[in-house]
C-alpha positions as CSV (number, residue, x, y, z in Angstrom):
1,M,94.0,126.8,90.4
2,A,94.8,127.7,94.1
3,A,97.9,125.6,95.5
4,Q,96.7,122.6,97.4
5,C,96.7,123.3,101.1
6,V,99.1,120.7,102.6
7,T,100.7,120.2,106.0
8,K,102.4,117.2,107.1
9,V,100.5,115.5,110.4
10,E,102.1,113.2,112.9
11,L,99.8,110.1,113.8
12,T,100.9,108.4,117.3
13,V,98.9,105.3,118.1
14,S,98.0,103.2,121.0
15,C,95.6,100.5,121.8
16,D,94.1,99.2,124.9
17,N,92.5,95.9,125.7
18,L,93.2,94.0,122.3
19,L,91.7,90.2,122.0
20,D,94.4,88.0,123.1
21,K,95.0,85.6,120.1
22,D,98.3,83.6,121.5
23,I,97.9,80.5,123.6
24,G,100.3,80.6,126.7
25,S,101.2,84.5,126.1
26,K,99.8,87.4,124.8
27,S,99.0,88.9,121.5
28,D,102.4,90.6,119.4
29,P,100.4,93.6,118.3
30,L,101.4,96.0,115.1
31,C,99.4,98.6,113.5
32,S,99.0,98.8,109.8
33,L,97.5,102.2,108.1
34,L,95.8,102.0,105.0
35,M,94.7,105.5,102.9
36,S,92.0,106.4,100.4
37,S,91.2,109.2,98.7
38,S,89.4,109.7,95.7
39,D,88.3,106.2,94.8
40,S,87.8,103.2,96.8
41,Q,91.3,101.7,96.1
42,W,93.3,101.4,99.7
43,Y,96.9,101.3,99.7
44,E,99.2,100.6,102.5
45,V,101.0,104.2,104.1
46,G,103.0,102.2,106.5
47,R,103.5,99.8,109.6
48,T,104.5,100.5,113.2
49,E,106.5,98.3,114.8
50,Q,105.3,94.9,116.6
51,V,105.1,95.3,120.1
52,Q,105.6,91.7,122.1
53,N,103.4,90.0,124.6
54,C,101.1,93.3,124.9
55,L,97.3,93.6,124.9
56,S,97.6,97.4,125.6
57,P,100.6,98.8,123.4
58,K,102.0,102.1,122.8
59,F,103.8,102.3,119.3
60,A,106.5,104.3,119.2
61,K,106.8,104.4,115.3
62,K,104.5,107.3,113.9
63,F,102.8,107.8,110.9
64,V,103.7,111.1,109.1
65,I,100.9,111.9,106.1
66,D,100.3,114.8,103.9
67,Y,97.1,116.3,105.3
68,Y,95.0,117.9,102.3
69,F,92.1,120.3,104.2
70,E,90.1,120.1,100.8
71,I,90.1,116.0,100.2
72,V,88.5,113.5,102.0
73,Q,91.1,111.2,103.2
74,K,89.9,108.0,104.4
75,L,92.4,106.0,106.9
76,K,92.1,102.8,108.2
77,F,94.0,101.3,111.2
78,G,94.4,97.5,111.3
79,I,95.6,95.8,114.1
80,Y,97.4,92.3,113.7
81,D,98.7,89.7,116.0
82,I,102.0,89.1,114.1
83,D,103.0,85.2,114.4
84,N,105.3,84.5,111.3
85,K,108.0,86.4,109.2
86,T,105.9,86.9,106.0
87,V,105.2,90.7,105.0
88,D,101.7,89.7,104.2
89,L,99.3,90.4,106.9
90,S,96.5,88.2,105.8
91,D,98.0,85.3,107.4
92,D,98.3,86.8,110.7
93,D,95.4,87.4,113.5
94,F,93.2,90.2,113.0
95,L,92.5,92.0,116.1
96,G,90.4,94.7,114.9
97,Q,90.0,97.9,112.9
98,L,89.1,101.5,112.7
99,E,88.2,103.3,109.5
100,C,87.6,107.4,110.0
101,T,89.1,110.1,107.9
102,L,92.0,112.3,108.6
103,G,90.0,115.3,109.3
104,Q,88.1,113.7,112.0
105,V,91.7,112.5,113.9
106,V,93.1,116.3,113.1
107,S,89.8,118.0,114.5
108,S,89.9,115.6,117.8
109,K,93.5,116.0,118.2
110,K,93.0,112.6,120.1
111,L,90.8,110.0,119.0
112,T,89.4,107.0,121.1
113,R,87.3,104.7,119.2
114,P,86.2,100.6,119.6
115,L,88.0,98.6,117.3
116,V,85.9,96.4,115.2
117,L,86.0,93.0,113.3
118,K,85.7,92.8,109.4
119,N,82.2,92.1,109.9
120,K,81.7,95.3,112.0
121,S,81.0,93.6,115.3
122,P,83.0,94.8,118.3
123,A,86.7,93.4,118.4
124,G,86.1,92.6,122.2
125,K,86.9,95.3,124.4
126,G,89.5,96.5,122.2
127,T,89.8,100.5,121.7
128,I,92.5,102.6,119.6
129,T,93.6,105.9,120.3
130,I,95.2,108.3,117.7
131,S,96.6,111.4,118.5
132,A,97.2,114.1,115.7
133,E,100.0,116.8,115.6
134,E,101.0,119.2,113.0
135,I,104.7,119.0,112.3
136,K,105.7,122.7,111.9
137,D,109.3,121.7,113.0
138,N,111.6,120.0,110.6
139,R,114.6,119.6,113.3
140,V,115.5,116.1,114.7
141,V,118.0,115.2,117.6
142,N,121.0,112.8,117.4
143,F,121.3,111.2,120.7
144,E,124.1,108.8,122.0
145,V,123.2,107.1,125.5
146,E,124.5,105.0,127.9
147,A,123.9,104.1,131.3
148,R,125.9,102.6,134.6
149,K,124.8,100.6,137.4
150,L,121.7,99.9,136.7
151,D,119.5,97.7,139.1
152,N,119.6,94.2,138.3
153,K,116.1,92.8,138.0
154,D,116.6,89.4,136.8
155,F,117.3,86.4,139.1
156,F,119.5,84.6,136.4
157,G,121.9,86.8,134.5
158,K,121.5,90.6,134.2
159,S,119.1,93.3,133.5
160,D,118.3,93.8,129.7
161,P,117.9,97.4,129.9
162,Y,115.9,99.8,127.0
163,L,114.8,103.3,127.4
164,E,111.4,105.1,126.3
165,F,111.5,108.9,125.9
166,Y,108.1,110.7,126.5
167,K,106.7,114.3,125.5
168,Q,104.3,116.0,127.7
169,T,101.1,116.6,126.2
170,E,97.8,118.3,127.5
171,T,96.8,114.8,127.7
172,G,99.4,113.3,129.2
173,W,102.7,111.7,128.5
174,Q,103.0,110.6,125.0
175,L,105.6,108.0,123.8
176,A,108.4,109.3,121.6
177,H,111.0,106.9,121.2
178,R,111.9,103.6,122.4
179,T,115.5,102.3,122.1
180,E,116.7,98.8,121.2
181,V,117.3,96.3,124.3
182,V,120.7,95.9,125.3
183,K,120.8,92.1,126.4
184,N,122.5,91.2,130.0
185,N,124.2,94.3,130.6
186,L,123.9,96.9,133.6
187,N,126.3,99.4,131.9
188,P,124.9,99.4,128.6
189,T,125.7,101.7,125.7
190,W,122.9,102.0,123.1
191,K,123.1,102.9,119.5
192,P,123.3,106.0,118.4
193,F,119.3,107.2,117.5
194,R,117.4,110.3,116.5
195,I,114.1,111.7,117.4
196,P,112.2,114.4,115.7
197,L,112.5,117.3,117.9
198,Q,108.5,117.9,117.4
199,S,108.1,114.4,118.8
200,L,110.3,115.0,121.9
201,C,109.2,118.6,122.6
202,G,107.1,120.4,120.1
203,G,110.3,122.4,119.5
204,D,109.9,124.0,123.5
205,M,113.7,123.5,124.8
206,D,112.1,123.8,128.2
207,K,109.1,121.3,127.9
208,P,109.5,118.6,130.4
209,I,111.0,115.3,128.8
210,K,110.3,111.9,130.5
211,V,112.6,108.9,130.3
212,E,111.9,105.6,131.7
213,C,114.4,102.8,131.9
214,Y,113.0,99.1,132.0
215,D,114.3,95.5,132.1
216,Y,113.0,93.8,129.0
217,D,110.9,90.5,129.6
218,N,110.0,88.4,126.9
219,D,106.5,87.6,128.4
220,G,105.9,91.4,128.2
221,S,105.9,92.0,132.0
222,H,108.7,94.5,131.8
223,D,110.2,95.7,135.0
224,L,110.7,99.7,135.7
225,I,114.4,100.3,136.5
226,G,114.0,103.9,137.2
227,I,112.6,107.4,135.9
228,F,114.1,111.0,135.2
229,E,112.7,114.1,133.7
230,T,114.6,117.0,132.0
231,T,114.4,119.2,129.1
232,M,116.0,119.9,125.9
233,T,118.0,122.7,127.3
234,R,119.7,120.5,130.0
235,L,120.0,117.5,127.5
236,K,122.1,120.0,124.8
237,E,124.9,120.5,127.4
238,A,126.0,117.2,126.7
239,S,129.4,116.1,125.3
240,R,131.2,113.1,124.9
241,T,133.9,114.4,127.4
242,S,131.4,115.6,129.9
243,P,128.3,113.5,129.5
244,A,124.9,115.1,131.0
245,E,124.1,112.7,133.9
246,F,120.9,111.9,135.1
247,E,120.0,109.5,138.1
248,C,117.2,107.0,137.5
249,V,114.7,106.9,140.5
250,N,112.4,104.2,141.1
251,S,109.8,105.9,143.5
252,K,108.5,102.4,144.7
253,K,111.9,101.4,146.0
254,K,112.6,104.9,147.3
255,Q,109.6,104.5,149.6
256,K,110.8,101.4,150.8
257,K,114.7,101.6,151.3
258,K,116.4,103.9,153.7
259,G,119.3,105.5,152.1
260,Y,118.3,104.7,148.7
261,K,120.1,106.7,146.1
262,N,119.5,105.8,142.7
263,S,118.7,102.7,140.3
264,G,121.4,103.6,138.2
265,V,122.8,106.9,136.1
266,V,121.8,107.6,132.8
267,G,124.6,109.5,130.8
268,V,124.0,111.3,127.6
269,K,126.9,111.8,125.7
270,L,125.5,113.3,122.5
271,C,122.2,115.6,122.0
272,Q,122.6,117.4,119.0
273,V,119.7,119.2,117.1
274,V,120.2,119.3,113.4
275,K,117.9,120.6,110.5
276,E,116.3,117.7,108.7
277,Y,115.9,118.1,105.0
278,T,112.9,116.9,103.4
279,F,112.7,114.8,100.5
280,L,111.5,118.2,98.4
281,D,114.2,120.2,100.3
282,Y,116.6,117.7,98.3
283,I,114.6,117.9,95.0
284,M,114.5,121.7,94.9
285,G,117.7,122.0,95.9
286,G,119.0,120.3,92.9
287,C,119.0,116.8,93.6
288,Q,118.3,114.7,90.6
289,L,116.7,111.2,90.5
290,N,118.2,108.8,87.7
291,F,115.8,106.4,86.7
292,T,116.7,102.7,85.5
293,V,114.4,100.3,83.8
294,A,115.0,96.5,84.1
295,I,112.6,94.0,82.4
296,D,112.5,90.2,82.8
297,F,112.9,88.2,79.5
298,T,113.1,84.8,81.0
299,G,111.1,81.7,79.5
300,S,108.9,81.7,82.2
301,N,107.3,84.6,80.9
302,G,105.8,82.4,78.2
303,D,106.3,82.7,74.4
304,P,105.3,86.6,73.4
305,K,103.6,85.4,70.5
306,S,100.9,83.7,72.7
307,P,98.0,85.5,74.4
308,Q,98.9,83.5,77.5
309,S,102.3,85.2,77.8
310,L,103.2,88.2,79.9
311,H,104.9,89.7,77.2
312,Y,102.2,89.2,74.9
313,I,101.1,92.9,73.7
314,S,97.5,93.1,73.2
315,P,95.8,94.4,70.4
316,Q,95.2,97.5,72.3
317,G,98.8,97.8,72.5
318,V,99.2,96.9,76.3
319,N,100.8,94.3,78.7
320,E,101.4,94.3,82.4
321,Y,105.1,95.1,81.7
322,L,103.9,98.3,79.5
323,S,101.6,99.3,82.2
324,A,104.1,99.0,85.0
325,I,106.6,101.1,83.1
326,W,104.0,103.6,82.1
327,S,102.6,104.2,85.5
328,V,106.1,104.2,87.7
329,G,107.7,106.0,85.0
330,N,105.3,108.9,84.5
331,V,105.7,110.1,88.0
332,I,109.4,109.5,88.3
333,Q,110.3,111.4,84.9
334,D,109.2,114.5,86.5
335,Y,112.3,114.4,89.0
336,D,115.0,114.1,86.1
337,S,115.7,117.0,84.2
338,D,117.2,115.2,81.2
339,K,114.5,112.6,80.9
340,M,117.0,110.1,79.5
341,F,116.6,106.6,81.0
342,P,118.8,103.7,80.5
343,A,116.7,100.6,80.0
344,F,118.1,97.0,80.1
345,G,116.8,93.5,79.6
346,F,117.9,90.2,81.4
347,G,117.7,86.6,81.1
348,A,117.4,86.5,77.0
349,Q,119.5,85.0,74.7
350,I,120.4,88.2,72.1
351,P,121.6,88.6,68.9
352,P,124.3,87.9,67.1
353,T,125.9,85.3,69.2
354,W,122.7,84.3,71.2
355,Q,124.5,84.2,74.2
356,V,122.3,84.7,77.5
357,S,122.8,88.2,78.9
358,H,121.8,89.4,82.5
359,E,122.1,93.0,81.7
360,F,121.3,93.9,77.8
361,P,120.4,97.6,76.8
362,L,117.0,97.4,75.2
363,N,118.3,99.4,72.1
364,F,121.3,97.1,71.8
365,N,123.6,100.0,72.3
366,P,125.9,99.4,75.3
367,A,127.6,102.5,74.7
368,N,124.4,104.5,74.6
369,P,121.6,102.6,76.4
370,F,119.7,105.7,77.1
371,C,115.8,106.1,76.1
372,A,114.2,109.5,75.6
373,G,111.5,109.7,78.3
374,V,109.3,107.0,79.4
375,E,108.0,106.8,75.7
376,G,111.3,105.9,74.7
377,V,111.5,102.9,77.0
378,V,108.1,101.7,75.9
379,E,109.3,102.0,72.2
380,A,112.8,100.3,72.7
381,Y,110.9,97.4,74.4
382,R,108.3,96.9,71.7
383,V,111.4,97.1,69.2
384,C,113.5,94.5,71.2
385,L,111.1,92.1,71.8
386,P,110.6,89.9,68.9
387,Q,114.4,90.1,68.5
388,V,115.5,88.2,71.5
389,K,114.8,84.8,72.7
390,L,113.3,84.5,76.0
391,Y,115.8,82.1,78.1
392,G,117.1,82.2,81.6
393,P,118.0,81.9,84.7
394,T,116.5,85.1,86.4
395,N,119.6,86.7,87.8
396,F,119.0,90.1,89.5
397,S,122.4,90.9,90.8
398,P,124.2,91.7,87.6
399,I,121.6,94.7,87.1
400,I,121.8,95.8,90.5
401,N,125.4,95.9,90.7
402,H,125.6,98.0,87.5
403,V,123.6,100.6,88.7
404,A,125.3,100.3,92.0
405,C,128.4,101.4,90.2
406,F,126.9,104.4,88.9
407,A,125.7,105.3,92.5
408,K,129.0,104.8,94.0
409,Q,130.7,107.4,91.4
410,A,127.7,109.7,92.7
411,I,128.8,109.4,96.2
412,Q,132.1,110.6,95.7
413,Q,130.6,114.5,95.3
414,T,130.2,116.2,98.7
415,T,126.5,117.2,98.1
416,A,123.5,115.4,97.6
417,S,123.2,115.7,93.8
418,Q,122.1,112.3,92.7
419,Y,120.0,109.4,93.9
420,F,119.0,106.5,91.6
421,V,116.2,104.4,91.4
422,L,115.9,100.7,89.6
423,L,112.6,99.5,88.3
424,I,112.8,96.0,88.1
425,I,109.6,94.2,86.5
426,T,109.7,90.6,86.7
427,D,107.6,87.5,86.5
428,G,108.9,86.2,90.0
429,V,111.0,83.0,90.3
430,I,114.5,84.4,91.4
431,T,117.8,82.4,90.4
432,D,120.5,84.1,92.2
433,M,118.9,84.8,95.7
434,D,122.3,84.7,97.5
435,Q,124.2,87.3,95.2
436,T,120.9,89.4,94.9
437,R,120.8,89.8,98.8
438,S,124.5,90.7,98.7
439,A,124.1,93.1,95.8
440,I,121.1,94.7,98.0
441,V,123.3,94.9,101.1
442,N,126.1,96.6,99.2
443,A,123.7,99.0,97.5
444,S,121.9,100.1,100.8
445,R,125.1,102.0,101.6
446,L,124.6,104.0,98.2
447,P,122.2,106.8,96.8
448,M,119.8,104.0,95.5
449,S,116.7,102.7,95.8
450,I,114.9,99.4,94.2
451,I,111.6,98.9,93.1
452,I,110.6,95.4,91.9
453,V,107.1,94.9,90.3
454,G,106.1,91.5,90.0
455,V,103.8,90.5,87.1
456,G,101.8,87.7,86.5
457,G,100.4,85.1,89.3
458,A,103.7,83.3,90.6
459,D,104.8,82.8,94.0
460,F,106.5,86.3,95.1
461,S,107.5,85.1,98.7
462,A,111.3,85.3,97.4
463,M,110.5,89.3,96.5
464,E,108.8,90.0,99.8
465,F,111.7,88.6,101.6
466,L,113.9,90.9,99.7
467,D,111.5,94.1,100.8
468,G,113.0,94.3,104.0
469,D,110.1,95.7,106.0
470,D,109.7,92.9,108.4
471,G,113.5,93.4,109.4
472,S,116.7,93.8,108.1
473,L,117.8,92.0,104.7
474,R,121.2,90.2,105.6
475,S,123.8,88.7,103.1
476,L,124.6,85.4,103.0
477,T,127.8,86.5,105.0
478,G,125.3,87.8,108.1
479,E,126.1,91.5,106.8
480,A,122.7,93.3,107.6
481,A,121.7,96.1,104.7
482,M,122.3,99.6,106.2
483,R,118.3,100.5,105.5
484,D,115.4,99.1,103.5
485,I,115.9,100.1,99.6
486,V,113.7,97.6,98.2
487,Q,109.8,97.9,97.6
488,F,108.0,95.4,96.1
489,V,104.7,95.3,94.9
490,P,102.5,92.4,93.0
491,F,101.0,94.1,89.7
492,R,98.0,91.8,90.0
493,Q,96.7,93.7,93.0
494,F,96.2,97.0,90.9
495,Q,94.9,95.4,87.9
496,N,91.6,96.9,88.3
497,A,92.7,100.0,90.3
498,P,93.2,103.5,88.7
499,S,96.6,104.0,87.1
500,Q,97.9,106.2,89.5
501,A,97.3,103.6,92.2
502,L,100.2,101.3,91.4
503,A,102.6,104.2,91.5
504,Q,101.6,105.7,94.7
505,S,102.1,102.3,96.2
506,V,105.5,101.4,94.7
507,L,106.7,105.2,95.3
508,A,105.3,105.5,98.8
509,E,108.6,105.0,100.5
510,L,111.0,106.7,98.1
511,P,110.8,110.0,99.3
512,Q,111.7,108.7,103.1
513,Q,114.4,106.6,101.3
514,V,116.0,109.5,99.7
515,A,115.8,111.8,102.7
516,S,117.0,109.1,105.2
517,F,120.2,108.3,102.9
518,F,121.3,111.8,102.6
519,S,120.6,112.7,106.4
520,L,122.6,109.6,107.2
521,F,125.7,110.4,105.3
522,K,125.2,114.0,106.4
523,L,124.9,115.4,102.8
524,K,123.0,118.6,102.1
525,P,121.3,119.7,98.8
526,P,123.7,121.0,96.2
527,H,121.9,124.4,96.8
528,D,119.9,125.6,99.5
529,P,116.1,125.0,99.1
530,S,115.0,127.8,100.7
531,P,116.8,131.1,99.8
532,S,115.9,133.8,102.2
């Protein structure tokens, strides 16, 4: 069989004339992208950032997806007005959607279509524009940027500046990156950031790049401070000892004001082009994924002998716990060379003392908790189940800290040799939330990701809180997670879907989590994935 033809495509989204659902202000839109291929099951690929008070948003966050020429890949772009902190979009105002195929977007390069509501009627005058570009260059640019003497645009206090970087395209300027807002400061230093070289200039070091500096206003009417244009060639001259400096010019002000010089100076202290290794680069370069399973044996699951119990094994030999282990484990085991998986239970009284344990090996062998392959995990679970008493409470932190110990040892090495994935399967209600938050914040600094599959019909809002998609998770002391490492999926959504759908959804963020961690810590694959 011929190898599948796959390229990576970057999609940039903007909208115009969105419906206004907010009273007294404008909608706060974000774009969610769902995808479907062979079957009718949609799964979420990702979300853009939310743009406050804006009916014609340009989203800075891009979608990067694999494009298979020979498969019809259906896309559904959904625009939502976000009014709350929950991850679930069903309780947010729906502003319209577009269904199309990736092939249509790629062949148009730039596709503008009207948005429609769920009943297919027009969503007001709202339109969506999607630009597609093949990613041929996997270098990224690390930036450190500051500014001084920016114009003050605020009547009370000082300007709240942020920058937008634009790439020149055949159809005009396209937003490549938006920095954070620095509040009340005319001499700001922005946090270090990175922009893919492809998004910034398509790899052409002499292509013009436009940078706009704005004063952020809560009502969405951001004031332009000034603009400058440059190129990567010029930016690369920057160093901390002699920053590359650019005058921000406001053309309206320049016309009105005699002797106008500029509206401030932006200084680039660092502009460093580095190779960005992909997930496959790390895997092909010798990085091992270490897979650990943790299973919830708390009393809320119900008596395993009762058909109502989530641990009840049907005459066909299945339950939701087993289905989750199979579908996720089958994908991950391909990336683990020895295919030996430690498997633990938590929340049960275990023999012989009947003490409650929050991290007991399913095979009751603490010295060697490993099971051979996914089959071994399934077998250990079946043997263990009748031997323990379901109890409580539901504590996650012990098992997270257990895996974190191994991840901590791995990071002592100087290459990206190991990454740890903890799969927690639970019926939901978590008892040690504060300790779990701290454990996740600590683990976010380690080569580790946590996948939580929620079984049963419980209230999973606490799990969605741990999945930091809607902002950074913080520990009780206020310390923020360095990155989002938790992916939560309720199993019920996939009950009638093909077996691979659950795995696709829970593992969607993992490649990016692996690559971004090693990139953050500047760790290279153990050996070069692309020998010349």
